[in-house]
C-alpha positions as CSV (number, residue, x, y, z in Angstrom):
1,M,-14.7,-11.4,5.7
2,S,-12.3,-14.1,4.8
3,A,-10.4,-16.3,7.3
4,D,-7.3,-14.4,6.5
5,D,-8.7,-11.0,7.4
6,L,-7.3,-9.1,10.3
7,T,-9.8,-8.6,13.1
8,P,-10.1,-5.4,15.1
9,P,-8.6,-7.1,18.3
10,E,-5.7,-8.3,16.2
11,A,-5.2,-4.9,14.7
12,A,-5.0,-3.4,18.2
13,R,-2.6,-6.1,19.3
14,W,-0.2,-5.6,16.3
15,A,-0.4,-1.8,16.6
16,G,0.5,-2.1,20.3
17,R,3.4,-4.4,19.5
18,A,4.7,-1.8,17.0
19,G,4.5,0.8,19.7
20,L,1.4,2.5,18.3
21,P,-1.4,1.9,20.8
22,L,-4.8,2.5,19.3
23,P,-7.9,4.0,21.0
24,A,-10.7,1.4,21.1
25,D,-12.8,3.3,18.6
26,R,-10.1,3.0,15.9
27,H,-9.6,-0.8,16.0
28,A,-12.3,-1.6,13.4
29,A,-11.2,1.2,11.1
30,V,-7.6,0.1,11.2
31,A,-8.5,-3.5,10.6
32,A,-10.7,-2.5,7.6
33,T,-7.9,-0.4,6.1
34,V,-5.3,-3.2,6.5
35,N,-7.6,-5.7,4.9
36,H,-8.2,-3.4,2.0
37,I,-4.5,-2.8,1.5
38,H,-3.9,-6.5,1.6
39,S,-6.6,-7.1,-1.1
40,V,-5.0,-4.4,-3.4
41,V,-1.5,-5.9,-2.9
42,A,-2.8,-9.4,-3.7
43,V,-4.1,-8.1,-7.0
44,L,-0.8,-6.4,-7.8
45,R,1.1,-9.7,-7.0
46,E,-0.9,-11.4,-9.7
47,L,0.1,-9.0,-12.5
48,D,2.7,-10.2,-15.0
49,F,5.2,-7.5,-15.7
50,A,7.2,-9.8,-17.9
51,D,9.8,-7.6,-19.7
52,T,9.0,-4.3,-18.0
53,P,12.3,-2.8,-16.9
54,P,12.6,-1.4,-13.3
55,A,11.9,2.3,-12.7
56,A,15.6,2.9,-12.4
57,A,16.0,2.1,-16.1
58,Y,14.0,5.2,-17.1
59,R,15.5,8.7,-17.4
60,A,13.3,11.7,-17.3
61,E,14.6,14.2,-19.7
62,E,13.2,17.5,-21.0
63,T,12.7,17.8,-24.7
64,E,13.6,21.2,-26.2
65,G,10.6,23.5,-26.2
66,E,8.6,21.2,-24.0
67,E,7.5,22.2,-20.6
68,P,7.6,19.6,-17.8
69,D,4.2,18.6,-16.8
70,A,5.0,17.3,-13.3
71,T,6.8,18.5,-10.3
72,V,9.4,16.2,-8.7
């Protein structure tokens, strides 16, 4: 656990401030989940997307004779 990790009591306090009171048995699980999300976001922040255009720049178009492979 690093110095920046959210502790279970802090998770309970922040949840309460957001109007989401947590049962005592959920404090540790919520803190662990928040800490994991923060670690993933920290890695994403380090990525260099350079010249990658934003998602709005892409257009999904069907090619004739090609079936779409995803549902939107």
